[in-house]
N, CA, C and O atoms as a GROMACS GRO file, in nm:
protein
  248
    1MET      N    1  20.680   0.039   6.547
    1MET     CA    2  20.681   0.140   6.449
    1MET      C    3  20.666   0.298   6.490
    1MET      O    4  20.639   0.363   6.591
    2GLN      N    5  20.689   0.315   6.396
    2GLN     CA    6  20.750   0.524   6.415
    2GLN      C    7  20.608   0.565   6.370
    2GLN      O    8  20.552   0.522   6.270
    3ARG      N    9  20.544   0.679   6.486
    3ARG     CA   10  20.455   0.744   6.471
    3ARG      C   11  20.457   0.868   6.357
    3ARG      O   12  20.559   0.932   6.378
    4LYS      N   13  20.419   0.898   6.299
    4LYS     CA   14  20.444   1.070   6.232
    4LYS      C   15  20.447   1.145   6.417
    4LYS      O   16  20.418   1.119   6.534
    5TRP      N   17  20.513   1.260   6.318
    5TRP     CA   18  20.579   1.363   6.462
    5TRP      C   19  20.390   1.431   6.456
    5TRP      O   20  20.320   1.462   6.359
    6CYS      N   21  20.356   1.431   6.626
    6CYS     CA   22  20.215   1.509   6.589
    6CYS      C   23  20.260   1.656   6.705
    6CYS      O   24  20.349   1.646   6.789
    7PRO      N   25  20.201   1.745   6.691
    7PRO     CA   26  20.253   1.879   6.783
    7PRO      C   27  20.179   1.878   6.943
    7PRO      O   28  20.186   1.968   7.028
    8ASN      N   29  20.123   1.777   6.951
    8ASN     CA   30  20.069   1.790   7.068
    8ASN      C   31  20.089   1.765   7.181
    8ASN      O   32  20.086   1.650   7.225
    9LEU      N   33  20.119   1.884   7.261
    9LEU     CA   34  20.230   1.890   7.404
    9LEU      C   35  20.154   1.702   7.509
    9LEU      O   36  20.198   1.680   7.622
   10ASN      N   37  20.083   1.633   7.464
   10ASN     CA   38  20.021   1.498   7.550
   10ASN      C   39  20.120   1.439   7.541
   10ASN      O   40  20.176   1.407   7.646
   11HIS      N   41  20.185   1.398   7.405
   11HIS     CA   42  20.275   1.281   7.395
   11HIS      C   43  20.424   1.329   7.476
   11HIS      O   44  20.520   1.252   7.472
   12ARG      N   45  20.433   1.433   7.533
   12ARG     CA   46  20.578   1.415   7.591
   12ARG      C   47  20.540   1.400   7.775
   12ARG      O   48  20.610   1.371   7.872
   13ARG      N   49  20.412   1.432   7.761
   13ARG     CA   50  20.354   1.494   7.951
   13ARG      C   51  20.357   1.344   8.015
   13ARG      O   52  20.275   1.279   7.950
   14SER      N   53  20.414   1.265   8.111
   14SER     CA   54  20.393   1.193   8.183
   14SER      C   55  20.298   1.175   8.254
   14SER      O   56  20.307   1.094   8.346
   15ASN      N   57  20.202   1.232   8.235
   15ASN     CA   58  20.089   1.220   8.313
   15ASN      C   59  19.932   1.306   8.252
   15ASN      O   60  19.853   1.388   8.299
   16ALA      N   61  19.946   1.229   8.119
   16ALA     CA   62  19.838   1.333   8.019
   16ALA      C   63  19.716   1.334   8.079
   16ALA      O   64  19.682   1.226   8.127
   17PRO      N   65  19.634   1.434   8.092
   17PRO     CA   66  19.469   1.446   8.145
   17PRO      C   67  19.384   1.338   8.047
   17PRO      O   68  19.278   1.286   8.081
   18VAL      N   69  19.443   1.318   7.935
   18VAL     CA   70  19.369   1.196   7.810
   18VAL      C   71  19.406   1.094   7.767
   18VAL      O   72  19.524   1.057   7.766
   19ARG      N   73  19.271   1.008   7.707
   19ARG     CA   74  19.333   0.882   7.687
   19ARG      C   75  19.419   0.835   7.549
   19ARG      O   76  19.493   0.741   7.522
   20TYR      N   77  19.354   0.986   7.459
   20TYR     CA   78  19.422   0.961   7.338
   20TYR      C   79  19.486   1.114   7.228
   20TYR      O   80  19.476   1.234   7.251
   21CYS      N   81  19.524   1.070   7.158
   21CYS     CA   82  19.573   1.284   7.164
   21CYS      C   83  19.451   1.312   7.044
   21CYS      O   84  19.392   1.233   6.970
   22PRO      N   85  19.445   1.417   7.055
   22PRO     CA   86  19.290   1.482   6.955
   22PRO      C   87  19.329   1.492   6.797
   22PRO      O   88  19.271   1.485   6.689
   23ASN      N   89  19.465   1.515   6.850
   23ASN     CA   90  19.556   1.546   6.701
   23ASN      C   91  19.559   1.435   6.580
   23ASN      O   92  19.546   1.442   6.458
   24CYS      N   93  19.585   1.313   6.687
   24CYS     CA   94  19.661   1.174   6.588
   24CYS      C   95  19.590   1.065   6.602
   24CYS      O   96  19.572   0.978   6.517
   25GLY      N   97  19.550   1.070   6.709
   25GLY     CA   98  19.437   0.942   6.741
   25GLY      C   99  19.522   0.870   6.844
   25GLY      O  100  19.457   0.822   6.937
   26GLU      N  101  19.655   0.852   6.848
   26GLU     CA  102  19.755   0.765   6.924
   26GLU      C  103  19.727   0.783   7.094
   26GLU      O  104  19.705   0.893   7.144
   27VAL      N  105  19.733   0.646   7.182
   27VAL     CA  106  19.696   0.678   7.281
   27VAL      C  107  19.827   0.686   7.368
   27VAL      O  108  19.918   0.604   7.383
   28VAL      N  109  19.807   0.804   7.420
   28VAL     CA  110  19.880   0.905   7.487
   28VAL      C  111  19.887   0.857   7.630
   28VAL      O  112  20.005   0.843   7.664
   29SER      N  113  19.811   0.830   7.714
   29SER     CA  114  19.800   0.770   7.862
   29SER      C  115  19.679   0.619   7.848
   29SER      O  116  19.558   0.597   7.850
   30ALA      N  117  19.792   0.554   7.836
   30ALA     CA  118  19.699   0.377   7.860
   30ALA      C  119  19.669   0.393   7.994
   30ALA      O  120  19.570   0.324   8.017
   31ASN      N  121  19.715   0.463   8.116
   31ASN     CA  122  19.598   0.449   8.222
   31ASN      C  123  19.483   0.480   8.268
   31ASN      O  124  19.439   0.438   8.375
   32ILE      N  125  19.412   0.575   8.175
   32ILE     CA  126  19.317   0.589   8.179
   32ILE      C  127  19.240   0.512   8.066
   32ILE      O  128  19.276   0.488   7.951
   33ILE      N  129  19.078   0.466   8.155
   33ILE     CA  130  18.978   0.399   8.116
   33ILE      C  131  18.912   0.444   7.978
   33ILE      O  132  18.896   0.565   7.964
   34ILE      N  133  18.880   0.377   7.897
   34ILE     CA  134  18.766   0.422   7.783
   34ILE      C  135  18.702   0.418   7.822
   34ILE      O  136  18.665   0.339   7.908
   35LYS      N  137  18.646   0.526   7.765
   35LYS     CA  138  18.498   0.550   7.766
   35LYS      C  139  18.376   0.584   7.682
   35LYS      O  140  18.349   0.678   7.608
   36LYS      N  141  18.306   0.458   7.723
   36LYS     CA  142  18.190   0.495   7.589
   36LYS      C  143  18.145   0.672   7.585
   36LYS      O  144  18.135   0.746   7.682
   37CYS      N  145  18.120   0.712   7.415
   37CYS     CA  146  18.145   0.832   7.406
   37CYS      C  147  17.965   0.859   7.359
   37CYS      O  148  17.924   0.766   7.289
   38SER      N  149  17.878   0.948   7.382
   38SER     CA  150  17.766   1.005   7.290
   38SER      C  151  17.773   1.032   7.166
   38SER      O  152  17.868   0.970   7.118
   39GLU      N  153  17.726   1.088   7.097
   39GLU     CA  154  17.714   1.164   6.975
   39GLU      C  155  17.734   1.283   6.984
   39GLU      O  156  17.803   1.353   6.910
   40GLU      N  157  17.645   1.328   7.120
   40GLU     CA  158  17.650   1.476   7.229
   40GLU      C  159  17.772   1.541   7.199
   40GLU      O  160  17.812   1.639   7.137
   41GLU      N  161  17.830   1.416   7.290
   41GLU     CA  162  17.961   1.456   7.303
   41GLU      C  163  18.068   1.439   7.227
   41GLU      O  164  18.169   1.483   7.283
   42HIS      N  165  18.093   1.380   7.090
   42HIS     CA  166  18.150   1.381   7.020
   42HIS      C  167  18.143   1.508   6.890
   42HIS      O  168  18.230   1.546   6.812
   43ALA      N  169  18.039   1.539   6.903
   43ALA     CA  170  17.976   1.668   6.880
   43ALA      C  171  18.018   1.827   6.936
   43ALA      O  172  18.026   1.939   6.887
   44GLU      N  173  18.039   1.763   7.070
   44GLU     CA  174  18.109   1.908   7.100
   44GLU      C  175  18.281   1.877   7.075
   44GLU      O  176  18.358   1.972   7.084
   45SER      N  177  18.316   1.788   7.054
   45SER     CA  178  18.464   1.769   7.052
   45SER      C  179  18.490   1.783   6.903
   45SER      O  180  18.608   1.803   6.873
   46ARG      N  181  18.393   1.775   6.795
   46ARG     CA  182  18.428   1.824   6.703
   46ARG      C  183  18.390   1.963   6.670
   46ARG      O  184  18.383   1.992   6.550
   47ARG      N  185  18.363   2.053   6.758
   47ARG     CA  186  18.308   2.202   6.758
   47ARG      C  187  18.463   2.247   6.788
   47ARG      O  188  18.540   2.308   6.714
   48ARG      N  189  18.489   2.188   6.945
   48ARG     CA  190  18.637   2.209   6.949
   48ARG      C  191  18.748   2.171   6.842
   48ARG      O  192  18.862   2.177   6.889
   49ARG      N  193  18.741   2.145   6.749
   49ARG     CA  194  18.797   2.096   6.600
   49ARG      C  195  18.904   1.971   6.652
   49ARG      O  196  19.001   1.959   6.577
   50ASN      N  197  18.901   1.908   6.728
   50ASN     CA  198  18.934   1.831   6.782
   50ASN      C  199  18.906   1.659   6.636
   50ASN      O  200  18.806   1.601   6.594
   51ALA      N  201  19.021   1.650   6.617
   51ALA     CA  202  19.032   1.494   6.500
   51ALA      C  203  18.955   1.360   6.509
   51ALA      O  204  18.892   1.294   6.426
   52TYR      N  205  18.987   1.341   6.655
   52TYR     CA  206  18.984   1.246   6.760
   52TYR      C  207  18.968   1.255   6.860
   52TYR      O  208  19.042   1.320   6.934
   53CYS      N  209  18.812   1.161   6.915
   53CYS     CA  210  18.795   1.198   7.063
   53CYS      C  211  18.888   1.174   7.152
   53CYS      O  212  18.967   1.080   7.140
   54THR      N  213  18.888   1.247   7.240
   54THR     CA  214  19.027   1.197   7.362
   54THR      C  215  18.992   1.157   7.447
   54THR      O  216  19.037   1.210   7.548
   55ASP      N  217  18.877   1.022   7.472
   55ASP     CA  218  18.808   0.970   7.564
   55ASP      C  219  18.787   0.797   7.502
   55ASP      O  220  18.799   0.692   7.565
   56CYS      N  221  18.757   0.817   7.372
   56CYS     CA  222  18.734   0.696   7.294
   56CYS      C  223  18.826   0.645   7.166
   56CYS      O  224  18.830   0.539   7.104
   57GLY      N  225  18.915   0.799   7.153
   57GLY     CA  226  18.977   0.739   7.033
   57GLY      C  227  18.924   0.754   6.881
   57GLY      O  228  18.999   0.767   6.785
   58ALA      N  229  18.708   0.748   6.870
   58ALA     CA  230  18.662   0.712   6.709
   58ALA      C  231  18.716   0.891   6.641
   58ALA      O  232  18.710   1.004   6.688
   59GLN      N  233  18.754   0.846   6.539
   59GLN     CA  234  18.799   0.952   6.474
   59GLN      C  235  18.642   1.044   6.403
   59GLN      O  236  18.532   1.001   6.367
   60LEU      N  237  18.699   1.180   6.408
   60LEU     CA  238  18.527   1.245   6.458
   60LEU      C  239  18.563   1.319   6.312
   60LEU      O  240  18.472   1.301   6.232
   61ILE      N  241  18.655   1.384   6.270
   61ILE     CA  242  18.692   1.455   6.105
   61ILE      C  243  18.762   1.397   6.054
   61ILE      O  244  18.860   1.345   6.107
   62LYS      N  245  18.729   1.389   5.919
   62LYS     CA  246  18.754   1.247   5.819
   62LYS      C  247  18.858   1.383   5.709
   62LYS      O  248  18.914   1.349   5.604
   0.00000   0.00000   0.00000
């Protein structure tokens, strides 16, 4: 399956610092362990205008 084009540069990095892309939610670094996030962390992520959580992949903005 081919993904839609995403402008986030983590897709092109060999050692991305996050597990999930904040723009499209796709896994960019499978080597990072999935983290269980709190609602406070998700609220902070929304304030940074992330559509997806970079730690657990949850959709934050619909």
